[in-house]
C-alpha positions, 0 to 999 in steps of 0.5 A: 362879252367884249371880245377886244378884253381877252387876252390872245394867244398861241401855244405850242404843245405836244407838237401843235399850236393851239389858239387860245383867249385868256382873261383873268387875273394872270396869279388866280387859280387856273381853269380851262374851258374845253368846248365840243362839237362843233363849237370853238373858243368863242362856245364860252363867250357866257362863262370868260367874263364872270369868271374872270371877275371871280379870280380866276385866269381861264384859259379858252383853247381851240381845240386841235382841229378848231378854227385857228389851231392846227390841224394835223392829218390823220385819226391818230393825232385825234386820240383821247390819249393826244387831246389830253396831253395837248390840255396838260402840255398848255397848263405847264406852259403856264407854269401850272401844274394843278387846275379846274377843268370845265367840259362840254359835249366833246370837251367834257368826254376829254374833261372826263379822261382827264380826271380818271387818267391824270388826277395829279394834274386836275383840282376839279372837273365840272361836265356839261352834257358830256357822257364817260365813254365807259358808262355811255357805252354800258348805258346804250346797250341797255337802253335801245333809246339812246342808241337810236339817239347815238345815230350820227356816230355811225354815220361819222365813222364813214369816210368823207359823206359827212363832209359832203353832207353837212358843208353843202350849202355853206353848212346849212344842215349843221346850222340848221342843227344848232338851232333844232337842237336848241331852245329859240333864239339860242343860236343869233345870226351872227353866232352862226355865221362865226361857226361857219366861217370856222367850219370852211376853213382848208381842212378843218371839218375833216379835223373835227369829225376825225375826233368821232373817227378816232374812237376806234383807236383808243379802246382804253378810253371805254374803261370803267375807271374810278375817278377820285377828282370831285366832279360837279355834273351839270346837265340840260335834261332836253338834251335831243342827243343824250338820255338824263341816264347817261348822266346818272352812269357816268357820275356812278363812277365817281368818288366825288360826284355830284349832278344837277339837271336843268329840266329846261336846257338843252344840250346847250345849256350853258348858251341858254341858262348861263346865270344858273350855270355861271352860279353853279360852277362858280360854287363849285370851284370856290368850294 
């Protein structure tokens, strides 16, 4: 991806400044790509140009707390409602009442939330390896194996300790986590260095952990509300943190949903299988 061809911008919305990159024709249908933990806009590098070439106006923000975007203090700043208002606000800044959304990991959690709460704004939703929180809760309670895989949710709730452990030796543990949970060669040394620089910014790592720590503040997010917007789930079945059944449990909440399982891919499915993911994504968005 030629980064120099991307439009670099800073958008003020919902009381924060969000850095974003954009590509594609200014009058094309808007697609917003939402990254997850612990990435930033660069995590969509294999998707941006292809979507732009297909005629979409592609907007990829650093979500609040990440990279060059604002890092407000306090857990209340990281509730799903606050995060959703960020996304709605940047779409409004582009004078778009309707848009499509693609989310991975935490970005997918937010995409589920937006689809459920704001069907008047969301045209369609693509989910990559991220659960609907209500489905995740119910599935975990009945599947002990998933509970074991979700251990880090509890660890991240602990004050200051995760920051100390994961930032030690220039975030060695977090860099190793990316390479350990992905297929060999998925994250190259220069990719990991880009990520390390974003994590090391003042206040950044506490801010991105606050996405997890704010979970108890929005119990409404765990309600099993029906989702009426069209949803396509693309799921790497070798995700070490989420069982395949989480995808099916989340999909059960959709009135118009479908799932595509990639058995050889991990959580980092959009990095590992970009051609297949991009095909499934564009096919769905164009329907």
